[in-house]
N, C-alpha and C positions, 0 to 999 in steps of 0.2 A: 612447603618449599615451592617457590615459583619456578616454573620451567622457563628457560630462555628460548625464545623462538628463533631458530636459525634458518638460513636459506638452505635449500636442498644441496647446493654445491658444497657448502661448508659441512653439512652433515655427512655427505659422501666422502669428503676429504678426511674427516676425522675417523670414519669407519675404515677407510683404506689404511690410515696410520695405525689403527688398532690391529688390523689384519697383518700389517708388516711386522709389528712387534710380536704378534703370535708366531709368525714365520721364524723370526730370529730366536724365539724362546722354545720352539718346538724341537723335541728330541727325535721323534719318530719321522722317518722319511715321508710316510703317507700324510701325516699331519702337516709337515712342511709344504708338501705339494698342494694340499687343500687351502692352506693359509695363503700361499703365493697366488693361487688362482683367485681366491676371494679378494685379495689386495688389488689384483689387476682389474677385476670387475668393478670394484668400488672406485678405482681411479678413472676408469672409462666413464662411469656414471657421473663422477664429479666433473670431468671435462665436458660431458654433454650438458649437464645442468648449467655450468658456467657459460657455455656457448649460448644456450637458450636464454639465460638472463641478460646477456649482453646484446643479443639480436632482437629481443622483444618478442611479441606474440607471433606465432607462425601465420603465414599467409594462407588463406583458404585454398583448397585445391580447385574449386570452381565457384563462380558467382551465378546466382539465379537470374539476375537481370542487370541491366546497365546501371540502374540507380544504386544497387547494392555495391557494385564495383566502385562507383564514384564516391559513395559515402565512406567505404572502407579506406580509400585513398586519402580522403580529407581527414578522417578521424585519426589515421595512423601516420600522417605526414609522408605520403608517397606521391610521386609524380606518376600520372597515369597516361599511357600512350595506347592508341587504338591501332590494331593491325591494319595495314594498308596505307598508313600515313608515312610521310618522309621521316618524321621524328621517330617513329617506331623502329624503322630500319636503321636509322643513324645510331640511336641508343643501343640497339641490339648488337651492332657491329663494334661500338665503342666499349661496352661493358661486358660483353660475352656472358659468362656464367652468372654474374651478379644481376643480370637483367632477367627478372622473373616474369614468365609468360603464363597466363591462366585463361582457361576458356570462360566465355560469358555468353549468355543467350540474349539476343535482341529481337525486336519485332521482325527484322529482315532475316533472321536466322542466326546460327551460332557463329561467333567470331572469337578473337583473342584480344586481351589487353596486356600490356607490359607495365610492370610496376617497378619503380626505382625509388629507394629512400631519397628524400630531398637533399640530404647532405652529400650523397654519392653523385647525384645529378649536378650539384653545384661544383664538385671536384672535377667532373668530366667536362663541364662547360668552361672551367678555368684553364684547362689544358689547351683548348682550341685557340688559335690566334684569331683575333678579331679584325 
């Protein structure tokens, strides 16, 4: 029998449904409590997996050098802004929490880069009157 490969979110969702059925069928209060706790954990894992699937790969916590930051931005379709520039301050004030800032080391010393997915950058620039 061939096994069907499922995404983690789908697997966790099915396990949560199974735990909910176990909760409904359990007669012992302790078993109900354990099944309910398991269902809540599986639901949380399913939501987390779904969120990770839609958001794509996580952004590294730091970059070793400027070229690594630039290559990451190009490969994953991010707009890159250097700290100290007008564009960095503008995007940071426009996007707030969605503007991801990471440390990067350059020849002149440590600094920061701001990363914004290109689709969010286009949405933010559309809002501005030209």
